C-alpha positions, 0 to 999 in steps of 0.5 A: 517463463516470459521475458521481462520487457520492462512491464510490471510483473506479477508477484506471488500473493502475500499472506493476509497482513494485519490491519494498518500494515503499509503497502505499495500497490504497483498495480495502481501507480505505486499508490501507498496505502494501509491494509484494511481487510479482504474483499473477495479476491482483493485487498482493501487499501486506504490512503495513509492519512485518510481517504477512499479505500481502493481494491488491490490485487494482492499479487501487485502489492508489496511491503514498503522498504524501511526507508519508504515506511519512515518517509510515509510515517514522517509525512503522516506526522507532518500532516497531523501536526499541520492539522493541529494534532488530529 
């Protein structure tokens, strides 16, 4: 097993989640997105609140902690509120 030099380490792939499940993509700068589906060996994630999907390697993706999920959900509610309830 290689030594941990502080670089990102790959995790075991996760089972395919339900669409809409929130994840952090450690392979793309810790971006947070919601799971949209599978594209070949990749998972398609979409920014919370909308935007362009990106492909993530499942082994670099991790589930949000309860505190992270609450923070993202609150930010999304605030965004929707500022857009007039969209």
